[in-house]
Phi, psi and omega in degrees: 000133180291142180293147177284176183297322179296317178296317179300316181297319179296317181292329177298332182297343178288322188245348180298321177302320179295322180293319178298320177294320179297322179301326181276322190261336188258135178234145174292159177300138180282147177076216186287129182240158174249127176259119184251106193245127178231150176244111174271106185263113175283083193274108188232078184278346187061238178242025184277081182299321182296324179290321177294317179298317178299314181301311183295329179283317188273332185304309179300324181292318186279324191245338192298338183284343185267118186240153178272189183292343179260359181090007180273143174283164173289121185240144174270149164261115186269104178274101187270129181295126180299325183282356179246030183293127173225118190303315183294318181292318178296321178297322177297318178291325177297319177297319176303316180289319179296338177278003174097016185255011177154191178219148178264136176223192191248134179234150180210124168257127178202167180066027184281306180282313176223154180303139177282171177247159179299317182296318180290322178297315179298316180296316181298313181295316182296316182293318180291321175305312183292324178295314179300320182285310188278320184273331189237359177065029181256180181074188189227172174225147178269138180300123182084358180264180179231136177086157180291146178244155185210160170259160192220146168228133180272131176295143180059019170071356195275050181304130176053040175061040185270003184252042177069025178095351181268154172058033174191269181095359186247098181298323185268029184299321180295325176295319178296317178301314180300318184282345179256009172099016178279124180262343180199145175251135183242026185290318190275153007278157179241359180304139012268019181293154181297340182283352181297133181261172183283331181281122187225165174050053186213159167237125190203165172255138184291151174279123177297159003278152182272357184269011177261156181301133177050051179296346179279003180295338176215157182178177182263124178299144176296142181211157179297140177071014172224093182287133185294147179249342185247120177242152007283146171289156174254118180248109184261152169266170182298142175218125180193184172262141177238163179237136178218168186265352183229171186056227177275125186302319178252129183224164176275114177273100185247019175064023175273143173251117186200175175303135185066006175224051183291155174288132178218162177296327176298317177293324177303321179299321176294315180300321177295322183294335175297333173053047177285119186204165168284126183303129184096354177224056189289347178281350173261105184257124184261125182235100178262115177260167174214155180206174170242089189300333183268000179285116183305324183292339183260002188303316183294320180294328185271323184237345189275202186300321179301315179292319179299318178295318179299311181296322178299314184292318182285328175294320178293323177297321177294322177294330175280001177069030174287331175195171173256133189248133180229111173275121186230163169269172178302316180299315181295323177299316178295317179301317180293319178298319179293325176298318177297318178300326181279359177092008178293150182229183176089225185270116182296338179298343179283351188245025181299331181243035189299318186231309183260121184251141177298143177291329178235122181291125181282162173282170172280123185294121178229155180265126181294000000 
């Protein structure tokens, strides 16, 4: 059941003070900026083969013409639920990704009926990680590292048992993620859900120990000249209050793309105002969006005319040199952030493969 307005308002009190402080203290990069945009798709097809086939067929037709400043199309990162593994469907999506239309990563719903256990969570993540890497050629590897690495989204938002004990049950989940090769979590923001934490509009490394409940509630923001030591990193999307003329005048802007929450240039201005960046490199602005690509009610917002119009408008703005635009995957977003931490400068598009490299090199995405 969706929370009521009173509940939403109460939950906002957790993070609104941080947002008010950011409005006073945080400034966007001066002058020419780079917008680094990723779509974390909570991709939940179940066993709907026809929907997956439709998506793979239609995505290049609907979205493929819109390119960023580097010539890349807008690509989704498909976080596939480990508990919904179907070899044929995953292989179809893997082929879609190998053709240059996105990347597959790991999603997990667990602890819904009864709390999950640490041992079962570790086993589920490890087995699905290995299947994606060995059977489907997905995921990444770190230069000089061993074993496949992955990005993660928690089902029902309850990362590290942060939702009051529901939909997880595993306090040490971040420690398990770290030990199974997860380099970054893309779950947040989760507002208005109870799992939303007070730390917002940030990219950061968690403060150890990672085996405590909701260890991601606090951490050190990524910054230039301080390379992170604790993984997985937490990569958040914009979260703030927005104003609109229809429906409810004041709404929670949580960077979701859905029915009645279409992507627009007006929302882009809000996302930019969140000014999510590596400290010391404020001209590189990171905008992590999220959607549920397989939800029928959201299909138009995700692939239809609203999204096409949005991509057209921002691509044209980049061509007018209003900013430089970079469509990235979750992995590429982390690589660019790590490059900034290492002191790299210039065009962030040059650092898409800075640290974590795909196990299988994709083709250049073209429209048939």
